[in-house]
N, C-alpha and C positions, 0 to 999 in steps of 0.2 A: 710413394703411393702408386700402386699399379693403375693401369687404365681400367675404367669402369667395365665390369664384366658384360653388361648388356650392350654397351657401346661397342666393345670389341667383337661380340657375337654378331651384331648387325653389320659392322664394317666388313667382316669376312664373308657375309652372305648376300649383301645388297648388290645390285648392278652399279656400275661406276657412277652414273649420274646421281643415284640416291645416296651412295656412299659419300661422294663429295659434298652433297647437300648437307649431310649429317656432320661431316668434318668442319665445314664452313660455319654451320650453326653452333657447334661446340666451341670453335675458336672465338667466334664473336661473343658468345655468352660468357666465356671466361674472361676475355680481355676488356669488354665494354662495361662491366659492372661499375657502378659508382664507387669512388674511393675517397676517403678523407684525405685532405691535404696534409695532415699531420703525419700520416703513415703511407703516403702515396708511393714513394720510391720503393720501400721494402715490400709493399703489397704487390706492386706491378712486377717486381723481380720474381716474386713467388709465382705469379701468373705465367711468366715466361717459362719457368720450370715445368709448370703444369702442361703447357702447350708442347713442351718437349716430349711428353708421353705420346702425343699424337704423331710427332715427328719420328719418334722411334718406331712406331707402327708402320709409318709410310716408308721407312728405309729398311725395314726388315721383312715383315709379313706382307704388307700392302703396297710394295714399291711399284707394282704394275699399274696401280691407279694413276700414277703420274702420266702415263701414256695418253690418258683420256682427259687430263686436267683442262687443257685449252679448249677442248671440244664441249665440255659440259659446265664449266664454271664461268659465269658471265664476267666480262672484263670491264675494268674502269674506263678504258678508252671507248668501248662501244656504248657504255652508259652515258658518258659525256656527250658523245655525238648524238645520242637520242635525246638527252636532257635539254640540249640547246634548242631543240625544236618545240619544247613545251610552251604553252601559251602564256608565259609571264610577259609583262610589259617590257622588262629589261632584265638582263642576267649578268652575273659575274662568276667567274671560275677562279679560284685560288688554289694552285698546286703548290703544296709544301713538299719539296723534294726529299724523299726518303722517310717521310712521316709513316710510322707503323701503327698497328692497332694498339700497341702499348700506350701510346699517348692519347688515345681516344677519350678515356674518362677525364683526363686533364683538360682536353679541348672542350668537352661538353660542359664540364663544371664552370670553366671560365666563360663560356658563351652565356650560360644562364645568369651568372653573376654580373655580366655586363649588359643585360637587357635584351639579349637575342632570343628569338623563338626558334626552337629546333623542330623542323618539319620531317626530316628523315635522318636516320642513323643506320646506314647500310654498309655492306661489305662486298667488295668486288676484287677481281684478280688483276695482277700486273701482267705485262707481257712476259714471255719466257725467252731469254732470261730476264730477271727483274733488274733492268738497267735503264738509265735515263734516256739514252738515244732510241732504244726500242720503243719506249712509250711515246716519245715525240713523233717517231715515224708512224706509229699506229694512229696518231691524231692528224696526220697529213703534213707534219712539219719535218724539215730535214734534221733538226737538232734543237735543243733547248735554247741555244743562243740566238736562233732565228727570230724568236719572239721579241728580242730587245728592241726598244725604241719603235714599237709598232711596225716591226719588220716582217710579220708573218700573217698571211691571209690565204685561205684555201676554201674549198667548197664545203667543208665541215663547219667552219667558223667564219663565214664570209664577212660578217659585219662586226667582228670583235676587235677592239683595240687591244694590242698585246704588249706585254712587258716581261722581261726576265732579268732580275738583278739579285744582289745579295746585300742590299742597303739596310740600315737600321729601319725599324718599323715606321717611325715617324717620317723619315725621308720617303719611304714607300707611299705613305698617305699623301704626300705632296705631289706624287706623280699621277695620282688618280684624278682625271679630269671629268668633264660632263659627258663623255662619250657614252652612248646608250648601253653598249655591252662591253664587258672587260674580260680578258684572259690574262691573269697575272701568275707567273711562275717564279716563286721565290726559292733561293738555293738552300735555305734552312729547312730541316736540320742536317741535310746531307753534308754541308761543309763542316758542321760540328761533329758528325759521325766520323768523318775522315780525320779530323783533327785529333779525336780521342781514340782512333782505331787501335793504337798500340798500348793504350793505358790499361793497367790491370783493373781499374775501377771505371772502365769505359761506359758500361751500362748505367751505373749510378750517375756518372757525370752527365750523360745525355738526358736522363730522366729528370735530374735536378734542373738542367737547363730548360727542358720543356715545361716543367712546373713553373719556373720563373716567367717564361714567355707567356703562358696561358693565364697567368695571374696579372699580367702587366696591362696597364692602360694603353701603352704604346701599340701593342699588337691589336688590341680590340678597337682602338681609334682608327687604325688602318682598315680593319675588317668592316667597321661601320661606314667608312668612306666608300668601300666597294659595295656595301649593301644599301647605300642610300638610293632609294627608288628602284633597287634591283633585288632579285632573288639570288642568294649567294650559295655556291657549293664550295666546300673546302675538302680537298682530296689529296692524293699523292700518286706518284708514278710507280713506286715500289716501297717496300719496307727494308728492314735490315736484320741480319742474324747476329745474335750474341754468341760468340764462339767460346766464351769463358766456361761454358758447361758442355761444349761439344765433346764427343768421344775422341780421345787421342788415338791416332792410328800409327802404329809402329811397323817396323819390318818391311816386308815386300809391298804391302798395301800402301803404307805411308810413302815409300819411295816412288811407287807408281803415281800417287796423287801429286806429289811434289814435282815430279817430272812433267806431268800433264798440265798442272794449273799454277805452279809456283806458289804465290801467295794469293791467288785469285780463286774464283769459284766456277768459272766457265771458260770455254775456248771455242773458237771457230776452226781450229786446226783438228780436223777429224782424224781418228785413228782407232787403235784398239781401246775398248772400254774395259779390258781386263777379264780374267777368267773367274771372277768372284761371284759367288751366290750366297746371299743376295748381292746384287751389284753395288758398287760404290760410285759409279758414273752412269748416267743415262744420256742417250743421244736423242734429242727432241727437236721438232721443227718450230721455228719462231718466225717473226716478221722479217728478220734479216737472214733467214735460211737455217740450216741445221747447225745446232750447237751441242757441245757436250758439256754437261753440268754436274757438279759435285752433288751427290745424293745424301741428304740427311744431315744430322748434327755431328759432323766430323771435322776434325782439324788435324794438321800434320806439321811436322817440322819443315820450315822453309827459310830461305835466305832473309834475314832481317826479322824473323819471327812471324808466325801467322797472326793476322790482325784480330783483335778482340771483337770489333764491330765491322761487318762486311756485308756484301750483298751480291746477288748474281747466281746463287745456287738454288737448290730445291729443299727449302724448309718453309714452314707455313708463314712465319712472320716476315719472311723475305718477299713473299708473293701474294699475300692477302692484304688489301688496302682499305682504309676508311673512306667513306663517302658521306659527308654530313651536309645537309641542306638547311640553310638558315635564312632568317629575315630579321630586320630590325625596324621597329616603328619609332619614328622620331617623337621625342617627348614634346608635349604641348606646353606652350608658355603659360 
């Protein structure tokens, strides 16, 4: 199915801020639609392919739009720093590492089924590149691990109790005490993404796992503990790319990408970005300085095989993140 003619026409004519606004809206509209649990995995996989049409545009005709991405698309980090100043009595932030827009309808359905009220379902951008440490630094932390055992305090989140673990959900609930504000960074689904990175059915595996998590009482009991007396935001540091449908790159281009990135998607070792038009690599400025990033839905042969699930490059579901605001009213006896 080709990209809608009207959308394609607008994207080639609009200024960068309006073009990105349209791209983000289209991405959210496709990915966040309700989905039945019986057909969730197959439906979300189809949506991933649909977003691939926008990725193809951004890596072929509209690649120059990436140069303005960080300037015009609001970032999750900035939204969180602003949100923590809003006049709620108490607040909780739950970062689910590597959660993508694919999982949003599963999250929303699970929240409603477990008695949560959804106040916002928004979309914001990761840092460039879409990596954990870059997001942590944008929030004023040195890294994700700094949050463990209430080890991180800064001017952005001065009175937040912090934690960063990969425990089972019920164990996480046991860590949440009566501190007024909470910032909890859980390593799921990132650990699961890396675990299934080389599996041919990697996307199906991660979606089935997300389906089980967002149907489970364990996760929502943990979320309810965070939301007790607090307004809760669930968000992520970055998403991930499914390379099972990326364009295979052979010959000189493939060798160039393999030499530059190996099995990764970005590097801080700056050098030639190649003579290719449209480009296959872009050099952009991020919070940690200039980085070179793989552009679009491409994969190439690399030692050990290119991972099926990965992040750190320039495709939409790597760098567009969910931001869901929730509350839970305690049931009366």
